[in-house]
C-alpha positions as CSV (number, residue, x, y, z in Angstrom):
1,M,-16.4,116.0,68.2
2,P,-17.3,117.2,64.9
3,R,-18.1,120.8,64.3
4,V,-21.1,120.1,62.1
5,S,-23.5,117.6,63.1
6,A,-24.7,114.8,60.6
7,F,-27.8,115.3,58.7
8,P,-30.2,112.6,60.0
9,F,-30.9,110.0,57.3
10,S,-34.6,109.9,58.7
11,K,-35.1,113.7,57.5
12,M,-33.7,113.1,54.1
13,D,-36.1,113.4,51.0
14,S,-36.1,110.4,48.5
15,E,-33.6,111.9,46.4
16,L,-31.3,112.6,49.1
17,K,-31.6,109.1,50.1
18,A,-31.0,107.9,46.7
19,I,-28.0,109.9,46.7
20,V,-26.8,108.1,49.7
21,H,-27.4,104.4,48.5
22,A,-25.7,105.3,45.3
23,S,-22.7,106.2,47.3
24,D,-22.9,103.1,49.5
25,E,-23.0,100.9,46.3
26,A,-20.2,103.0,44.5
27,L,-17.7,103.7,47.5
28,N,-18.8,101.3,50.2
29,G,-19.8,104.1,52.5
30,S,-21.9,107.2,52.6
31,E,-21.5,108.7,56.0
32,W,-19.5,111.7,54.7
33,V,-22.9,112.7,52.8
34,Q,-24.5,113.4,56.2
35,Y,-22.0,116.2,56.6
36,F,-22.0,117.8,53.4
37,C,-25.8,117.8,52.8
38,H,-27.2,120.3,55.3
39,P,-27.8,122.6,52.1
40,T,-29.9,120.0,50.5
41,E,-30.8,121.6,47.4
42,L,-27.1,122.9,46.7
43,Y,-25.6,119.7,47.8
44,K,-28.0,117.9,45.1
45,S,-26.9,120.2,42.5
46,F,-23.3,119.7,43.3
47,V,-23.6,115.8,43.1
48,K,-25.4,116.2,39.6
49,F,-22.6,118.4,38.3
50,Y,-19.8,116.3,39.9
51,Y,-21.1,113.1,38.5
52,E,-21.9,114.2,35.2
53,H,-18.9,116.7,34.6
54,V,-16.0,115.8,36.8
55,A,-16.1,112.0,37.7
56,T,-16.2,110.8,34.2
57,E,-13.2,109.4,31.9
58,E,-14.4,111.8,29.2
59,Y,-13.4,114.8,30.9
60,G,-10.1,113.4,31.8
61,I,-10.5,113.0,35.7
62,S,-10.8,109.2,36.3
63,W,-11.5,107.7,39.7
64,K,-8.1,106.7,40.1
65,L,-6.9,110.4,39.4
66,S,-9.3,111.8,42.0
67,E,-8.3,109.2,44.8
68,M,-4.5,110.1,43.9
69,M,-5.2,113.5,44.2
70,R,-7.1,113.1,47.5
71,H,-4.2,111.1,48.9
72,M,-1.7,113.7,47.7
73,V,-3.5,116.6,49.5
74,A,-3.6,114.4,52.8
75,V,0.0,113.7,52.5
76,H,0.8,117.5,52.0
77,N,-1.4,118.4,55.1
78,T,0.0,115.7,57.0
79,C,-3.2,114.2,57.6
80,T,-3.5,110.9,59.9
81,L,-6.2,108.8,60.9
């Protein structure tokens, strides 16, 4: 059982719902957003920063590199599904 409960989609404002829909389209899933978005204004600021300054080829962190880093962290921490 998760320690943090999912933030209900029905209680999200339109901006947060747009983030969820964008995640569904780009990543084929957005369930994780419901766990990260409890401090909604902080989360919105993070998403704006992340997609403008981190997740762009311009700054040298491609999606491929980002996924490779996630994978290596999981391997290092011996994560299993």
